[in-house]
C-alpha positions in Angstrom: 96.0 94.6 87.7 93.4 91.9 88.5 95.4 89.0 86.9 98.9 90.3 87.3 101.6 87.7 87.4 103.6 90.3 89.3 101.4 90.0 92.4 104.3 90.8 94.7 104.5 94.2 93.1 100.8 94.9 93.3 101.3 97.5 96.0 103.4 99.4 93.5 100.6 99.5 90.9 98.4 101.2 93.5 101.1 103.8 94.3 101.8 104.6 90.7 98.1 105.2 90.3 98.1 107.4 93.4 101.0 109.4 92.1 99.3 109.9 88.8 96.1 111.1 90.6 98.2 113.6 92.6 99.6 114.9 89.3 96.1 115.5 88.1 95.0 117.2 91.3 92.6 114.5 92.4 93.9 114.2 95.9 90.9 112.4 97.4 91.2 109.6 94.8 95.0 109.6 95.2 94.5 109.0 98.9 92.1 106.1 98.3 94.6 104.5 95.9 97.5 105.1 98.3 97.1 101.8 100.1 100.3 100.1 98.9 102.2 100.7 102.2 99.9 98.3 104.0 101.9 95.5 102.4 104.7 94.6 104.9 107.4 94.5 102.2 106.6 97.9 100.6 109.5 100.3 100.4 109.5 103.4 102.5 109.3 105.6 99.4 106.0 103.9 98.4 104.8 105.0 101.9 105.9 108.5 101.2 103.6 108.6 98.2 100.6 107.6 100.4 101.7 110.2 103.0 101.8 113.0 100.4 98.5 112.0 98.8 96.7 111.8 102.2 98.2 115.1 103.4 97.1 116.8 100.2 93.6 115.4 100.6 93.4 116.8 104.1 93.5 113.3 105.7 96.0 114.5 108.3 95.6 111.6 110.8 96.2 109.1 108.0 99.2 111.1 106.7 100.7 111.1 110.2 100.2 107.4 110.4 102.1 107.0 107.1 104.8 109.4 108.4 105.4 107.1 111.4 105.5 104.1 109.1 108.1 105.8 106.9 110.3 106.5 109.9 109.8 102.9 111.1 110.9 101.5 107.8 113.8 104.0 107.2 114.5 106.5 109.9 116.9 108.5 107.7 114.4 108.9 104.7 114.5 112.3 103.1 112.9 114.3 100.4 116.1 113.8 98.4 115.4 110.0 98.4 111.9 110.7 97.2 112.9 112.9 94.3 115.7 110.5 93.3 113.2 107.7 93.1 110.3 109.7 91.6 111.8 112.5 89.5 109.2 115.0 88.4 109.8 117.5 85.7 106.8 119.6 86.7 108.4 122.0 89.1 105.0 123.1 90.6 104.0 119.6 91.3 107.4 118.7 92.7 107.2 121.8 95.0 103.7 120.8 96.1 104.8 117.3 97.1 108.0 118.5 98.7 106.0 121.0 100.8 103.8 118.2 102.1 106.7 116.0 102.9 108.5 118.8 104.7 105.4 119.5 106.7 105.7 116.0 108.0 109.4 116.4 108.9 111.2 115.2 105.8 
Protein backbone atom coordinates (compact mmCIF):
# COMPACT_ATOMS: atom_id res chain seq x y z
CA UNK A 1 0.00 0.00 0.00
CA UNK A 2 2.89 2.39 0.62
CA UNK A 3 4.11 2.43 -2.97
CA UNK A 4 0.91 1.63 -4.82
CA UNK A 5 0.70 2.80 -8.41
CA UNK A 6 -3.06 2.76 -7.85
CA UNK A 7 -2.96 5.72 -5.49
CA UNK A 8 -6.38 6.88 -6.63
CA UNK A 9 -7.79 3.67 -5.19
CA UNK A 10 -5.89 3.87 -1.91
CA UNK A 11 -9.10 4.62 0.00
CA UNK A 12 -10.44 1.26 -1.21
CA UNK A 13 -7.47 -0.56 0.30
CA UNK A 14 -8.37 0.94 3.67
CA UNK A 15 -12.00 -0.12 3.40
CA UNK A 16 -11.14 -3.66 2.28
CA UNK A 17 -8.98 -3.91 5.38
CA UNK A 18 -11.78 -2.47 7.53
CA UNK A 19 -14.26 -4.96 6.06
CA UNK A 20 -11.87 -7.84 6.81
CA UNK A 21 -11.43 -6.64 10.39
CA UNK A 22 -15.21 -6.51 10.83
CA UNK A 23 -15.30 -10.11 9.64
CA UNK A 24 -12.79 -11.09 12.33
CA UNK A 25 -14.71 -9.21 15.03
CA UNK A 26 -12.03 -6.55 15.60
CA UNK A 27 -14.42 -3.62 15.38
CA UNK A 28 -12.12 -1.04 16.97
CA UNK A 29 -9.39 -1.69 14.41
CA UNK A 30 -11.98 -1.77 11.63
CA UNK A 31 -13.16 1.67 12.67
CA UNK A 32 -9.58 2.97 12.62
CA UNK A 33 -9.02 1.60 9.11
CA UNK A 34 -12.37 2.89 7.89
CA UNK A 35 -10.97 6.23 6.81
CA UNK A 36 -11.45 5.84 3.06
CA UNK A 37 -14.59 7.97 2.87
CA UNK A 38 -12.53 11.05 3.71
CA UNK A 39 -11.41 10.99 0.08
CA UNK A 40 -13.78 13.23 -1.86
CA UNK A 41 -14.25 10.75 -4.73
CA UNK A 42 -14.91 7.68 -2.57
CA UNK A 43 -18.12 5.86 -3.44
CA UNK A 44 -21.04 5.94 -1.00
CA UNK A 45 -20.72 2.17 -0.50
CA UNK A 46 -17.19 2.67 0.80
CA UNK A 47 -18.67 5.10 3.29
CA UNK A 48 -21.20 2.45 4.37
CA UNK A 49 -18.31 0.18 5.38
CA UNK A 50 -16.94 2.93 7.62
CA UNK A 51 -20.43 3.54 9.01
CA UNK A 52 -20.92 -0.13 9.91
CA UNK A 53 -17.41 -0.48 11.38
CA UNK A 54 -17.80 2.60 13.56
CA UNK A 55 -21.29 1.61 14.66
CA UNK A 56 -20.10 -1.87 15.64
CA UNK A 57 -17.19 -0.32 17.54
CA UNK A 58 -19.58 1.88 19.51
CA UNK A 59 -18.40 5.09 17.84
CA UNK A 60 -21.94 6.31 17.34
CA UNK A 61 -21.12 9.97 16.66
CA UNK A 62 -18.65 8.98 13.93
CA UNK A 63 -21.13 6.46 12.52
CA UNK A 64 -23.79 9.20 12.37
CA UNK A 65 -21.33 11.44 10.51
CA UNK A 66 -20.74 8.66 7.96
CA UNK A 67 -24.51 8.14 7.65
CA UNK A 68 -24.94 11.81 6.75
CA UNK A 69 -22.11 11.50 4.25
CA UNK A 70 -23.68 8.43 2.60
CA UNK A 71 -26.96 10.32 2.23
CA UNK A 72 -25.12 13.34 0.80
CA UNK A 73 -23.36 11.19 -1.78
CA UNK A 74 -26.37 9.01 -2.68
CA UNK A 75 -29.63 9.80 -0.94
CA UNK A 76 -31.28 6.61 -2.22
CA UNK A 77 -28.56 4.23 -0.94
CA UNK A 78 -29.94 1.00 0.56
CA UNK A 79 -28.75 -2.18 2.21
CA UNK A 80 -29.48 -3.92 -1.11
CA UNK A 81 -26.85 -1.73 -2.78
CA UNK A 82 -24.39 -2.70 -0.05
CA UNK A 83 -25.02 -6.44 -0.29
CA UNK A 84 -24.83 -6.35 -4.08
CA UNK A 85 -21.43 -4.65 -3.90
CA UNK A 86 -20.10 -6.67 -0.97
CA UNK A 87 -21.70 -10.13 -1.06
CA UNK A 88 -21.03 -12.02 2.14
CA UNK A 89 -21.66 -15.74 2.36
CA UNK A 90 -21.39 -15.71 6.16
CA UNK A 91 -25.05 -15.18 7.07
CA UNK A 92 -24.32 -14.19 10.68
CA UNK A 93 -21.85 -11.53 9.57
CA UNK A 94 -24.19 -10.28 6.85
CA UNK A 95 -27.02 -10.03 9.41
CA UNK A 96 -24.77 -8.14 11.82
CA UNK A 97 -23.76 -5.57 9.21
CA UNK A 98 -27.32 -5.24 7.92
CA UNK A 99 -28.57 -4.63 11.46
CA UNK A 100 -26.10 -1.79 11.90
CA UNK A 101 -27.01 -0.24 8.55
CA UNK A 102 -30.73 -0.53 9.38
CA UNK A 103 -30.11 1.12 12.74
CA UNK A 104 -28.88 4.10 10.75
CA UNK A 105 -31.88 4.21 8.46
CA UNK A 106 -30.83 2.07 5.52
